[in-house]
C-alpha positions, -999 to +999 in steps of 0.1 A: +386+175+561+388+172+523+357+175+500+362+146+476+344+154+443+357+126+420+332+116+394+309+145+402+301+132+438+290+161+461+285+144+494+318+127+502+343+141+528+376+125+537+388+128+573+422+113+566+439+089+541+451+118+519+480+142+516+481+177+503+512+182+482+528+212+465+534+207+428+548+231+401+511+237+392+498+244+427+485+222+455+474+187+447+458+160+468+472+125+469+450+096+480+468+069+499+446+039+489+425+051+459+412+016+450+401+010+486+385+044+488+366+038+455+354+004+467+343+019+501+324+047+484+307+023+460+297+000+489+283+030+508+263+040+477+247+005+475+235+010+510+222+045+505+185+046+517+174+071+491+176+068+453+209+073+435+217+106+418+230+105+383+266+110+395+263+082+421+249+059+394+278+068+371+303+062+400+289+027+406+290+020+369+327+031+368+333+010+399+323-020+379+344-006+350+315-009+326+309+014+297+274+030+292+267+006+263+278-024+283+256-015+313+228-008+290+232-042+275+229-058+310+198-037+317+182-042+283+184-005+273+207+015+251+239+031+262+222+064+253+195+057+279+222+051+306+240+084+295+207+103+299+200+089+334+235+099+345+232+134+330+197+142+342+197+122+375+164+106+365+175+070+372+146+045+369+140+024+401+148-008+382+182+005+371+189+019+406+182-015+422+200-035+395+233-015+396+233-018+434+227-056+431+253-060+404+280-041+424+272-059+456+272-094+440+303-086+420+323-074+450+311-103+472+325-128+447+293-140+431+309-160+403+281-157+377+278-119+381+316-116+381+318-136+348+291-114+332+308-082+343+342-095+332+329-106+298+313-072+292+345-054+303+367-075+280+347-075+249+313-072+234+321-100+209+330-135+216+331-169+199+314-200+212+329-233+202+308-264+208+319-299+209+299-331+216+314-354+242+303-385+260+287-362+287+268-342+261+276-308+245+303-287+260+308-251+252+339-229+255+340-192+248+368-170+236+367-132+237+376-115+205+387-079+201+362-054+191+366-046+155+381-012+147+356+013+135+360+021+099+344+048+079+336+045+043+332+073+019+305+071-006+302+091-037+268+105-047+250+084-073+248+099-107+213+110-116+195+084-137+176+091-167+139+086-163+126+053-176+109+054-210+073+045-209 
């Protein structure tokens, strides 16, 4: 039996579906169907009767392929709040329930939830183009790449002479 600790999980054991292999760096474990294993673990976590640990919450977030800021946006909090919950394990009941709901709806093909998750995964910026038709206004959206972060260097202001009275 293999103790599977990916993502900080502590309570997952694999009976089979893995191979122990020798590598030039020592022994390694190869998982036969990693995607299927990840989905099964996430589904099991959504059915867990007790509250999620920080590592379990992070595992579900990663199962949705969401960043901390993107999940925070969905929940109406900052990405830093999500990071804190994952680190300390103090996940609010609302966030625990919502991530279980998001994961379950997403994997069961709920189209609106899938669209929200996909949009957050692709980009945090998008353009909405509106056109008026005989049937009323129609909207189309287009994801745009996140702008690259740039840093600007400022030089200190010269001291100003005091104003004359």
